[in-house]
DRENVO-544699 format. One line per field, with one value per residue: x, y negated, z negated of N, C-alpha, C in turn. Coordinates in nm, 4 decimals. Each point is the difference from the previous one (the first is absolute). Last residue first. Layout:
n.x c(X | ...);
n.y c(Y | ...);
n.z c(Z | ...);
ca.x c(X | ...);
ca.y c(Y | ...);
ca.z c(Z | ...);
c.x c(X | ...);
c.y c(Y | ...);
c.z c(Z | ...);
end
This chain:
n.x c(0.3889 | 0.3319 | 0.4592 | 0.1054 | 0.0062 | 0.3932 | 0.3420 | -0.0373 | 0.1501 | 0.4609 | 0.1754 | -0.0580 | 0.3017 | 0.4040 | 0.0019 | 0.0212 | 0.4215 | 0.2665 | -0.0789 | 0.1938 | 0.4474 | 0.0896 | -0.2854 | -0.3785 | -0.5601 | -0.5612 | -0.4359 | -0.3624 | 0.0535 | -0.0093 | -0.4213 | -0.2448 | 0.1025 | -0.1872 | -0.4319 | -0.0550 | 0.0677 | -0.3600 | -0.3285 | 0.0814 | -0.0892 | -0.4451 | -0.1640 | 0.0977 | -0.2732 | -0.4031 | 0.0115 | 0.0062 | -0.4102 | -0.2627 | 0.1036 | -0.1575 | -0.4287 | -0.0706 | 0.2576 | 0.2970 | 0.4142 | 0.5103 | 0.3193 | 0.4637 | 0.1564 | -0.1058 | 0.2622 | 0.4035 | -0.0223 | -0.0316 | 0.3967 | 0.2525 | -0.1342 | 0.1187 | 0.4327 | 0.0803 | -0.1340 | 0.2804 | 0.3795 | -0.0455 | -0.0107 | 0.3952 | 0.3575 | 0.4254 | 0.5122 | 0.3863);
n.y c(-2.5672 | -0.3314 | 0.0950 | 0.4025 | 0.0124 | -0.1332 | 0.3160 | 0.3075 | -0.1338 | 0.0321 | 0.4224 | 0.1455 | -0.1476 | 0.2280 | 0.3957 | -0.0401 | -0.0622 | 0.3791 | 0.2567 | -0.1421 | 0.1197 | 0.4481 | 0.2698 | 0.2526 | -0.1019 | -0.1766 | -0.2569 | -0.1101 | -0.2377 | -0.4729 | -0.2039 | -0.0401 | -0.3559 | -0.4174 | -0.0778 | -0.1225 | -0.4513 | -0.2952 | -0.0118 | -0.2650 | -0.4563 | -0.1340 | -0.0439 | -0.3949 | -0.3673 | -0.0233 | -0.1687 | -0.4654 | -0.2203 | -0.0077 | -0.3182 | -0.4367 | -0.0953 | -0.0952 | -0.3766 | -0.1029 | 0.2655 | -0.1163 | -0.2960 | 0.0434 | 0.4342 | 0.1673 | -0.1342 | 0.2281 | 0.4024 | -0.0218 | -0.0447 | 0.3865 | 0.2775 | -0.1251 | 0.1006 | 0.4366 | 0.1044 | -0.1299 | 0.2573 | 0.3823 | -0.0557 | -0.0700 | 0.3972 | 0.2308 | 0.2081 | 0.2738);
n.z c(7.9552 | 0.1981 | 0.0729 | 0.2190 | 0.4696 | 0.2182 | 0.0492 | 0.3515 | 0.4262 | 0.0911 | 0.1173 | 0.4416 | 0.3242 | 0.0405 | 0.2509 | 0.4680 | 0.1965 | 0.0671 | 0.3829 | 0.4007 | 0.0831 | 0.1517 | 0.3755 | 0.1550 | -0.0938 | -0.0755 | -0.2876 | -0.3058 | -0.4185 | 0.0137 | 0.0159 | -0.4014 | -0.2880 | 0.0890 | -0.1517 | -0.4488 | -0.1118 | 0.0608 | -0.3331 | -0.3790 | 0.0283 | -0.0538 | -0.4361 | -0.2285 | 0.0788 | -0.2348 | -0.4370 | -0.0516 | 0.0238 | -0.3854 | -0.3248 | 0.0598 | -0.1483 | -0.4636 | -0.3013 | -0.3587 | -0.1355 | 0.1481 | 0.2532 | 0.1010 | 0.1052 | 0.4268 | 0.3655 | 0.0771 | 0.2364 | 0.4665 | 0.2510 | 0.0827 | 0.3522 | 0.4379 | 0.1516 | 0.1570 | 0.4357 | 0.3502 | 0.0953 | 0.2671 | 0.4685 | 0.2578 | -0.0341 | -0.2452 | -0.1062 | -0.2765);
ca.x c(-0.0640 | -0.1408 | -0.0138 | 0.0129 | -0.1257 | -0.1005 | 0.0360 | -0.0432 | -0.1470 | -0.0406 | 0.0397 | -0.0949 | -0.1254 | 0.0202 | 0.0033 | -0.1372 | -0.0730 | 0.0466 | -0.0583 | -0.1414 | -0.0086 | 0.0362 | 0.1166 | 0.1143 | 0.1207 | 0.0913 | 0.1040 | -0.0436 | -0.0037 | 0.1380 | 0.0648 | -0.0541 | 0.0564 | 0.1395 | -0.0009 | -0.0352 | 0.1174 | 0.0972 | -0.0466 | 0.0210 | 0.1446 | 0.0377 | -0.0507 | 0.0885 | 0.1263 | -0.0244 | -0.0137 | 0.1342 | 0.0733 | -0.0531 | 0.0486 | 0.1402 | -0.0021 | -0.0237 | -0.0997 | -0.0965 | -0.1295 | -0.0524 | -0.1448 | -0.0310 | 0.0517 | -0.0847 | -0.1257 | 0.0244 | 0.0230 | -0.1316 | -0.0698 | 0.0617 | -0.0367 | -0.1407 | -0.0106 | 0.0593 | -0.0919 | -0.1178 | 0.0354 | 0.0122 | -0.1327 | -0.0645 | -0.0596 | -0.1408 | -0.0857 | -0.0634);
ca.y c(0.0780 | -0.0373 | -0.1342 | 0.0139 | 0.0556 | -0.1080 | -0.0942 | 0.0599 | -0.0052 | -0.1389 | -0.0338 | 0.0665 | -0.0752 | -0.1259 | 0.0316 | 0.0299 | -0.1272 | -0.0749 | 0.0667 | -0.0382 | -0.1420 | -0.0215 | -0.0883 | 0.0859 | -0.0281 | 0.1141 | -0.0020 | 0.0715 | 0.1439 | 0.0463 | -0.0067 | 0.1073 | 0.1242 | 0.0033 | 0.0268 | 0.1402 | 0.0794 | -0.0195 | 0.0772 | 0.1411 | 0.0221 | -0.0021 | 0.1238 | 0.1060 | -0.0154 | 0.0443 | 0.1454 | 0.0533 | -0.0183 | 0.0973 | 0.1300 | 0.0105 | 0.0149 | 0.1407 | 0.0073 | -0.1087 | 0.0614 | 0.0747 | -0.0185 | -0.1414 | -0.0386 | 0.0603 | -0.0736 | -0.1291 | 0.0280 | 0.0232 | -0.1281 | -0.0806 | 0.0586 | -0.0288 | -0.1412 | -0.0184 | 0.0586 | -0.0846 | -0.1201 | 0.0351 | 0.0315 | -0.1256 | -0.0828 | 0.0292 | -0.1175 | -0.0075);
ca.z c(-0.1057 | -0.0008 | -0.0577 | -0.1444 | -0.0513 | 0.0032 | -0.1070 | -0.1259 | -0.0057 | -0.0228 | -0.1371 | -0.0891 | 0.0102 | -0.0725 | -0.1431 | -0.0428 | -0.0021 | -0.1172 | -0.1165 | -0.0041 | -0.0378 | -0.1412 | -0.0026 | -0.0302 | 0.0765 | 0.0025 | 0.1025 | 0.1205 | -0.0246 | -0.0166 | 0.1301 | 0.0833 | -0.0520 | 0.0436 | 0.1435 | 0.0174 | -0.0346 | 0.1069 | 0.1146 | -0.0309 | 0.0070 | 0.1422 | 0.0593 | -0.0462 | 0.0734 | 0.1373 | -0.0024 | -0.0218 | 0.1249 | 0.0962 | -0.0447 | 0.0429 | 0.1461 | 0.0366 | 0.1053 | -0.0110 | 0.0266 | -0.1138 | -0.0092 | -0.0207 | -0.1310 | -0.1031 | -0.0015 | -0.0640 | -0.1422 | -0.0610 | -0.0052 | -0.1048 | -0.1285 | -0.0257 | -0.0348 | -0.1320 | -0.0978 | -0.0053 | -0.0751 | -0.1415 | -0.0496 | -0.0418 | 0.1056 | 0.0251 | 0.0101 | 0.1295);
c.x c(-0.0967 | -0.0794 | -0.1463 | -0.0120 | 0.0039 | -0.1353 | -0.1025 | 0.0345 | -0.0492 | -0.1516 | -0.0428 | 0.0301 | -0.1041 | -0.1277 | 0.0188 | -0.0050 | -0.1433 | -0.0748 | 0.0401 | -0.0681 | -0.1454 | -0.0175 | 0.0286 | 0.1290 | 0.1102 | 0.1209 | 0.0929 | 0.1065 | -0.0366 | 0.0027 | 0.1427 | 0.0677 | -0.0453 | 0.0657 | 0.1418 | -0.0022 | -0.0269 | 0.1258 | 0.0990 | -0.0405 | 0.0320 | 0.1494 | 0.0372 | -0.0430 | 0.0982 | 0.1272 | -0.0214 | -0.0027 | 0.1399 | 0.0746 | -0.0483 | 0.0576 | 0.1420 | -0.0017 | -0.0190 | -0.1116 | -0.1107 | -0.1300 | -0.0581 | -0.1495 | -0.0365 | 0.0448 | -0.0933 | -0.1283 | 0.0234 | 0.0127 | -0.1359 | -0.0730 | 0.0575 | -0.0424 | -0.1437 | -0.0130 | 0.0513 | -0.0982 | -0.1210 | 0.0315 | 0.0034 | -0.1349 | -0.0684 | -0.0512 | -0.1433 | -0.0957);
c.y c(0.0961 | 0.0789 | -0.0410 | -0.1349 | 0.0135 | 0.0499 | -0.1133 | -0.0885 | 0.0554 | -0.0128 | -0.1429 | -0.0331 | 0.0588 | -0.0835 | -0.1260 | 0.0319 | 0.0208 | -0.1325 | -0.0722 | 0.0614 | -0.0448 | -0.1465 | -0.0397 | -0.0824 | 0.0970 | -0.0383 | 0.1197 | 0.0047 | 0.0788 | 0.1515 | 0.0528 | 0.0038 | 0.1179 | 0.1304 | 0.0067 | 0.0386 | 0.1497 | 0.0838 | -0.0105 | 0.0876 | 0.1467 | 0.0267 | 0.0081 | 0.1340 | 0.1095 | -0.0089 | 0.0570 | 0.1526 | 0.0584 | -0.0075 | 0.1098 | 0.1352 | 0.0144 | 0.0234 | 0.1450 | 0.0120 | -0.1050 | 0.0675 | 0.0667 | -0.0216 | -0.1448 | -0.0397 | 0.0546 | -0.0813 | -0.1296 | 0.0281 | 0.0164 | -0.1333 | -0.0795 | 0.0542 | -0.0371 | -0.1451 | -0.0235 | 0.0505 | -0.0902 | -0.1216 | 0.0312 | 0.0271 | -0.1220 | -0.0956 | 0.0430 | -0.1183);
c.z c(0.0483 | -0.1056 | -0.0106 | -0.0697 | -0.1519 | -0.0542 | -0.0072 | -0.1195 | -0.1331 | -0.0152 | -0.0351 | -0.1458 | -0.0944 | 0.0016 | -0.0843 | -0.1494 | -0.0476 | -0.0135 | -0.1287 | -0.1219 | -0.0114 | -0.0436 | -0.1447 | -0.0072 | -0.0408 | 0.0852 | -0.0157 | 0.1090 | 0.1253 | -0.0185 | -0.0076 | 0.1373 | 0.0853 | -0.0442 | 0.0560 | 0.1476 | 0.0162 | -0.0262 | 0.1160 | 0.1185 | -0.0267 | 0.0160 | 0.1481 | 0.0596 | -0.0391 | 0.0835 | 0.1388 | -0.0018 | -0.0127 | 0.1315 | 0.0951 | -0.0390 | 0.0533 | 0.1511 | 0.0435 | 0.1020 | -0.0069 | 0.0391 | -0.1240 | -0.0223 | -0.0318 | -0.1395 | -0.1073 | -0.0097 | -0.0773 | -0.1497 | -0.0684 | -0.0162 | -0.1160 | -0.1353 | -0.0328 | -0.0464 | -0.1404 | -0.1045 | -0.0155 | -0.0850 | -0.1494 | -0.0605 | -0.0568 | 0.1060 | 0.0290 | 0.0016);
end
């Protein structure tokens, strides 16, 4: 199932930040704090998306399947963040 542009954007941003952290190392503590804050914001955003998906009620089989797939993707992203 195709994911929305929003999920792809978040995933790309997280990958980019991970690469930047690897390149920068721990040389600059301020950058490490910023990276930690960005990771916390990404985690919070994923938690909010998860909450929204869980709150949706539907009796339509296709919509329910789409919500379950979205929830699975969100939980996978949360697990990557740790």
